[in-house]
matplotlib code that plots the C-alpha trace (Angstrom):
import matplotlib.pyplot as plt

x = [114.8, 115.3, 117.9, 117.0, 119.5, 118.6, 118.3, 115.7, 113.4, 111.0, 110.6, 110.1, 107.4, 105.7, 105.6, 104.0, 101.4, 100.6, 100.1, 97.8, 95.8, 95.5, 94.3, 91.7, 90.3, 90.0, 88.7, 86.0, 85.1, 84.8, 82.7, 80.3, 79.8, 79.4, 77.0, 75.0, 71.4, 71.1, 68.3, 70.1, 73.5, 73.4, 73.8, 76.7, 78.4, 77.9, 80.0, 83.1, 86.2, 87.1, 90.4, 89.8, 86.3, 83.5, 83.9, 82.2, 78.7, 76.5, 76.1, 73.3, 70.3, 71.0, 72.2, 75.8, 78.0, 81.2, 81.1, 84.2, 84.7, 82.1, 83.2, 84.9, 86.2, 89.3, 90.6, 93.6, 94.0, 97.4, 98.1, 97.1, 99.5, 99.3, 100.2, 99.8, 96.3, 94.4, 90.9, 89.4, 85.6, 83.4, 80.3, 77.4, 75.8, 72.5, 69.6, 68.2, 71.5, 71.1, 67.6, 68.9, 71.9, 70.3, 66.5, 66.0, 64.6, 65.3, 63.8, 67.0, 69.1, 68.8, 68.2, 71.6, 73.8, 75.8, 76.4, 77.6, 80.2, 81.4, 81.9, 83.6, 86.1, 86.9, 87.6, 89.6, 91.9, 92.3, 93.4, 95.9, 97.6, 97.3, 98.6, 102.3, 104.0, 105.6, 108.4, 107.3, 107.7, 107.3]
y = [29.1, 30.7, 29.4, 29.7, 29.2, 26.7, 29.3, 31.2, 28.2, 28.9, 32.6, 31.6, 29.1, 31.5, 34.1, 31.6, 30.7, 34.4, 34.8, 31.8, 33.1, 36.5, 35.0, 32.9, 35.7, 38.1, 35.3, 34.4, 38.1, 38.5, 35.4, 36.4, 39.9, 38.6, 35.8, 38.1, 38.7, 42.3, 44.8, 48.1, 46.6, 47.6, 44.1, 43.3, 46.6, 45.8, 42.6, 43.1, 41.2, 41.5, 40.6, 38.7, 40.3, 41.9, 45.5, 48.5, 49.4, 48.4, 50.8, 53.3, 52.7, 53.7, 52.3, 51.1, 50.3, 49.9, 47.3, 48.8, 48.3, 50.0, 52.8, 51.4, 48.2, 47.0, 44.9, 45.9, 43.7, 42.1, 42.1, 38.5, 36.5, 32.7, 31.0, 34.1, 33.0, 35.6, 34.7, 36.4, 36.8, 37.6, 39.2, 41.4, 43.6, 44.3, 43.1, 41.0, 39.4, 36.2, 35.7, 36.3, 33.9, 31.0, 31.3, 32.0, 35.4, 36.6, 35.7, 36.9, 33.9, 30.2, 29.5, 27.9, 30.3, 31.2, 27.6, 26.8, 29.6, 28.3, 24.9, 26.3, 28.3, 25.2, 23.2, 26.2, 26.1, 22.3, 22.7, 25.3, 23.1, 19.9, 21.1, 20.8, 24.2, 24.5, 26.9, 30.1, 30.0, 26.2]
z = [-79.9, -76.6, -74.1, -70.4, -67.7, -65.1, -62.4, -64.5, -65.2, -62.3, -63.3, -66.9, -66.0, -63.7, -66.5, -68.8, -66.2, -65.6, -69.4, -69.6, -66.6, -68.1, -71.4, -69.7, -67.6, -70.6, -72.9, -70.4, -70.0, -73.8, -74.2, -71.5, -72.9, -76.5, -75.4, -73.2, -74.3, -75.4, -75.3, -74.4, -73.7, -70.1, -68.8, -71.1, -70.1, -66.4, -66.4, -64.3, -63.3, -59.6, -58.2, -54.9, -54.5, -56.4, -57.2, -58.9, -59.6, -62.5, -65.4, -65.2, -67.5, -71.1, -74.4, -74.6, -77.5, -75.5, -72.7, -70.9, -67.2, -65.0, -62.6, -59.5, -61.0, -59.1, -62.0, -64.2, -67.3, -67.6, -63.9, -63.2, -61.1, -60.9, -57.7, -55.5, -54.2, -56.3, -57.4, -60.5, -60.2, -63.3, -61.9, -62.7, -60.0, -61.9, -59.8, -62.7, -63.8, -61.9, -63.4, -66.9, -66.5, -64.6, -64.9, -68.6, -67.9, -71.5, -74.8, -76.5, -75.6, -74.5, -70.9, -70.4, -72.3, -69.2, -68.2, -71.8, -71.5, -68.2, -69.7, -72.8, -70.7, -68.7, -71.9, -73.3, -70.2, -70.5, -74.1, -73.2, -70.6, -72.6, -75.9, -76.6, -77.1, -80.6, -81.2, -83.0, -86.8, -87.1]

ax = plt.figure().add_subplot(projection="3d")
ax.plot(x, y, z, "-o")
ax.set_aspect("equal")
plt.show()
């Protein structure tokens, strides 16, 4: 059990919200990359997280096994701050990404795969905030 002085409650709560936000952003990024229809892996590797805007360029054509951040990404994992007005944008700058996500332009996945992930991440966030926190080890 951890005791927190009354003057430290706000900072403790903010730290918890930052951790939840970080977890949601990274979880959404992972689910999108994992659910992405794959031929060469270029589209999965071109997903980016932008902080307050879109950033970076899509990956060049090729075959990718590591969907790490594209060159020019302005996002640094673990730096999310809740309550500071930041917006985290998951985006893909490939010219065909929107057609794959919303128009069923791939035979490798269902037409609504992207919308399902969006709904799943919203439910995931609700579960985090609605579930009571249990002390570690119990």
